[in-house]
C-alpha positions, 0 to 999 in steps of 0.5 A: 790766254783768252781775252774777255770782251768788255761788252754785254747785251744786258742793259743794252736791249732798249738801245738796240730796240730803238736802233733797230726801230729807226733802221726798219721804220723808214724802209718798211712803213714810211717808204711803203706807206708813201709809195702805195698811198700815192700810187694808188691813192693819187692816180692823177699825180705824176708817176715819176714824182710818186717814185721819187718821193718815197726814196727821197724821204728814205734818203733823208733818214740815211743822211741823218744816220750817216752824219750822226755816225761820222760825227762820232768818228771824227770827234777830237777824242779817239773813243770811237775811231779805229785803233791808232788812226788819225782824227778824220779816218773813218772805219771800214764799215763806214767806207762800205756804207758809202760804197753801198750807198753809191750803188743804190743811189746810182740804181735809183737815179738812173731808173728815175732818169729813164722815164717810161721809155718802154711805155709799159706804165712804169712797170720796169721802173717799179721793178728796178726801184724795188731792187736796192735790198737785193743789190745791197745783199749782192754787194755784201756777199761779194765783199765777204767772199773776197775777204774769205778768199784773201784770208784763206790765202793768208794775204797780208795787208799792204797798208793800215786797214781799220784797226789793223797795221800793215802786215796783218793777214786780212780777216773775214768781213764779219770781223770788221763789221762786228768791231765797227758796229759794236764800237761805234753804234753800240758805244763799245768804244776804243776799249772794245776795239782793243779787246776784240782785236786781242780776243781774235789774236789769242783764240783759235776758237774765236777765229773759227767762229768769225770765219763760220759766221762770214761763210753763213752770212755770205751764203745767206746774202747770195741766196736771199739776193737771188731769190728776191731778184727773181721775185721782183721780176716775176711777181705781179707789179702791185706786190714787187715794191713791198717784197723788194723793200720789206721782204729781206728784213724778216729773213735777216732777222731769223739769221740774226737770231740764229747768229746770237744762239750760235755765238753763245753756244760756241763761246760757252763751249770755249769757256767750259774748255778753258775752265776744264784746262785750268782745273786740270792744271790746278789739280796737276799743280796740287799733285806736284806740290804734294809729291814735292812735300813728301819728297822733302819730308822723306829724309826726316822720316827715314830711319837711317838718318 
């Protein structure tokens, strides 16, 4: 039996729009506005300060987002935590978030610390500090590739991992991302985690869907990361900050739109197949009942009785 998910986008469009506005405004508008406004509008200002201020402001938004999300996870109620986890246990998405933050923070801090060592007018620093989005995509692509390999090899978890007990086969990365993001950021809660786990366990179609999405997003991340790395180090210096920080968002948006339509298509086919099976089973049962009824009546209608 296929378990239905207790979650729908209907009625949540406003919340989703607000969430994505918060996600996109800091890196695209505030970050770019501060950098270009200060770099070209305040030429007398210290160049290291100009590189530091936009990323520091972005860091403030990041810290606020982390605090808000971690607070939901560690509340006394287990509503948003992974299934059967302790109170202060974070979900897989949050640990991945910390990993990406460490990588990006290391890149930015080391870039700022090097100064204009090669005396090129800070051009190398600008190019390096424009790399967080490609670095993030490389990070996600590698983790997803690793999860796909381990899933394909049927490697089992040696310890509890998110909502899954030890002994379960490691699942593709998209599985953990969807479960955690919808349960916490989408307020799906523990009910969604339970239903999502049950749906994956009960539906081969759903398992294939998660695998396919993981492969597509992994390939997209590798391609986009390589493309933007090339652009950041090849384009004129005036363009690279905007390209590096803002360029990936429209492409990620396109893949997201494709994902929504693809998921709807697959789930629709699964639902139709389920309805056909149920209809066939009902017809078969009706035919069997009719035959049994005729068999039961035959002795009474037999003239030999």
